[in-house]
C-alpha positions as CSV (number, residue, x, y, z in Angstrom):
1,D,205.2,250.1,54.6
2,G,204.7,252.2,51.7
3,I,205.7,249.4,48.9
4,R,203.2,248.5,46.7
5,D,201.2,245.3,47.0
6,V,201.9,243.3,44.3
7,E,199.0,241.2,44.4
8,R,196.5,244.0,44.1
9,S,198.5,246.0,41.5
10,R,196.6,247.2,38.5
11,G,199.4,247.1,36.2
12,L,200.4,245.2,32.9
13,G,201.3,242.3,34.9
14,D,197.8,242.2,36.3
15,V,196.2,242.3,32.9
16,Y,198.2,239.3,32.1
17,K,197.5,237.4,35.3
18,R,193.8,238.0,35.0
19,Q,194.2,236.9,31.5
20,V,192.6,239.8,29.9
21,L,194.9,239.8,27.1
22,N,195.9,236.2,26.0
23,S,196.6,234.1,22.9
24,T,192.7,233.1,22.7
25,V,191.5,236.7,23.1
26,I,194.1,237.9,20.5
27,K,193.2,235.2,18.2
28,E,189.2,236.0,18.6
29,A,190.2,239.6,18.1
30,M,192.0,238.8,14.7
31,I,189.2,236.3,13.6
32,N,186.4,239.0,14.6
33,R,188.4,241.9,12.7
34,S,188.6,239.4,9.5
35,I,185.2,238.5,9.3
36,S,184.2,242.0,9.6
37,I,186.7,243.2,6.8
38,L,185.4,240.4,4.5
39,K,181.5,241.3,5.4
40,A,182.5,245.0,4.5
41,P,180.7,244.9,1.1
42,R,177.6,243.6,2.5
43,K,177.6,246.0,5.5
44,F,179.9,248.7,4.1
45,R,178.0,251.6,5.6
46,E,178.0,250.0,9.2
47,D,181.8,249.6,9.3
48,T,184.7,252.0,10.1
49,L,185.6,251.5,6.5
50,F,182.9,253.5,5.3
51,M,184.1,256.3,7.4
52,R,187.6,256.0,5.8
53,Y,186.5,255.7,2.4
54,L,184.1,259.2,3.1
55,E,187.3,260.8,4.7
56,S,189.3,259.7,1.7
57,R,186.8,261.0,-0.7
58,Y,186.3,264.4,0.7
59,A,190.4,264.7,0.9
60,W,190.8,264.0,-2.7
61,E,188.3,266.8,-3.6
62,K,190.1,269.3,-1.6
63,I,193.7,267.9,-2.9
64,L,192.5,268.6,-6.4
65,E,191.0,272.2,-5.4
66,N,194.5,272.8,-3.8
67,P,196.9,270.7,-5.2
68,F,200.2,272.7,-4.9
69,L,200.1,273.9,-1.2
70,G,197.3,272.1,0.2
71,I,194.6,273.6,2.5
72,G,197.2,274.0,5.7
73,L,197.8,272.2,9.0
74,G,194.5,272.2,11.0
75,N,191.9,273.2,8.7
76,A,188.8,271.2,8.3
77,Y,188.6,269.5,4.8
78,R,184.9,267.8,5.2
79,P,181.9,268.4,6.8
80,K,180.9,266.9,10.2
81,I,179.4,263.6,8.8
82,F,179.5,261.4,11.8
83,G,177.0,263.4,14.1
84,N,177.9,264.1,17.7
85,S,180.4,261.6,18.2
86,N,183.7,261.7,20.3
87,Y,185.4,261.4,16.9
88,E,184.1,264.5,15.3
89,R,184.6,266.4,18.5
90,N,188.2,265.5,18.7
91,V,189.1,265.9,15.2
92,G,186.2,267.5,13.6
93,G,187.0,267.1,9.8
94,T,190.7,267.4,10.2
95,S,191.9,263.7,10.3
96,V,192.4,261.5,7.4
97,H,193.2,257.6,8.1
98,N,196.2,257.9,5.6
99,G,199.1,259.9,6.5
100,Y,200.5,260.2,2.6
101,L,196.9,261.3,1.5
102,A,196.8,263.7,4.8
103,T,200.5,265.2,4.0
104,Q,199.2,265.8,0.3
105,L,196.0,267.3,1.5
106,K,197.5,269.4,4.3
107,M,200.8,270.5,2.5
108,G,200.3,269.8,-1.2
109,I,202.9,268.8,-3.6
110,M,205.4,271.2,-2.0
111,G,205.1,269.7,1.5
112,T,204.8,265.8,0.1
113,V,208.0,266.3,-1.9
114,A,209.8,267.8,1.3
115,F,208.4,264.5,3.4
116,F,209.6,262.4,0.9
117,W,212.9,264.1,0.5
118,L,213.4,263.9,4.4
119,M,212.8,260.4,4.6
120,I,215.2,259.3,1.6
121,A,217.6,261.6,2.9
122,F,217.4,260.0,6.8
123,F,217.6,256.3,5.4
124,Y,220.1,257.0,2.9
125,R,222.4,258.7,5.4
126,V,221.6,255.7,7.8
127,F,222.3,252.9,5.6
128,K,225.7,254.7,4.4
129,R,227.1,255.3,7.9
130,W,225.6,252.8,10.3
131,K,228.3,250.2,9.7
132,D,231.0,252.8,10.2
133,I,229.8,253.6,13.9
134,K,232.6,252.0,16.2
135,E,230.5,252.0,19.5
136,P,228.1,249.1,19.5
137,L,225.5,251.1,21.8
138,Y,225.4,253.9,19.2
139,Q,225.2,251.5,16.4
140,A,222.1,249.9,18.0
141,V,220.6,253.3,18.8
142,V,220.7,254.4,15.0
143,V,219.5,251.2,13.6
144,G,216.5,251.5,16.4
145,I,215.6,255.0,15.5
146,A,215.7,253.7,11.8
147,I,213.4,250.9,12.4
148,S,211.1,252.8,14.3
149,V,210.7,255.7,11.8
150,G,210.5,252.8,9.3
151,G,207.6,251.2,11.3
152,M,206.1,254.8,11.3
153,L,206.2,254.9,7.5
154,I,204.3,251.8,7.6
155,H,201.8,252.8,10.2
156,N,201.3,256.1,8.0
157,L,199.2,254.0,5.3
158,V,196.2,253.7,8.0
159,A,197.0,256.8,10.2
160,S,198.8,260.3,10.6
161,P,201.6,259.9,12.6
162,F,203.9,262.4,11.3
163,L,200.9,265.0,11.5
164,T,200.5,264.2,15.1
165,V,202.3,266.3,17.5
166,H,203.6,263.6,19.7
167,W,204.6,261.1,17.2
168,V,206.1,263.6,14.6
169,T,208.3,264.9,17.8
170,L,209.5,261.4,18.5
171,A,210.6,261.0,14.5
172,A,212.5,264.4,15.0
173,I,214.3,263.7,18.0
174,G,215.4,260.3,16.8
175,M,216.6,261.8,13.6
176,G,218.7,264.5,15.6
177,V,219.9,261.8,17.9
178,T,221.1,259.9,14.8
179,E,222.8,262.9,13.3
180,K,224.5,263.7,16.8
181,I,225.8,260.2,17.1
182,F,227.0,260.5,13.2
183,Q,228.8,263.7,14.5
184,I,230.3,262.0,17.9
185,E,231.7,259.4,15.8
186,G,233.1,261.9,12.9
187,I,231.3,260.3,10.2
188,A,228.8,263.2,9.7
């Protein structure tokens, strides 16, 4: 009759029903990752930590060569050291698993200062104005956006969300929505 068969669904409910993602699986994954981190000093070259170490080492070399303006967005900073892997085919020496390091690498001191100024200005405005928003929905949206951007700043320690098109777009739209709400509320 055109209605989706709930029993045969392959959605998230189905994943949960089949217990692909349950507390036991999650605990086991956490334990296995913790063990791999603890074993990292002994098996360092076999772990993803080694890949991140190499990325950081090459990034710092390029930062020291180009400290003020960086090397530019999209430019490779290291040779393809991980062979013919999906990782190299997708990012090919352009990605660093630390957004703060990546910002300094790609945009130099000038870009890093601008990035931090934007983040500080955004959070200053949110913390100064969110209580003055009269509409509860708008207040919740502004706080939610601030929490999301704050989460991205934490995520920035292990990835580069602010240098990824879809994430930086979400952050920019969120900041714009926040400013529009301030304007609507007359507190801009």
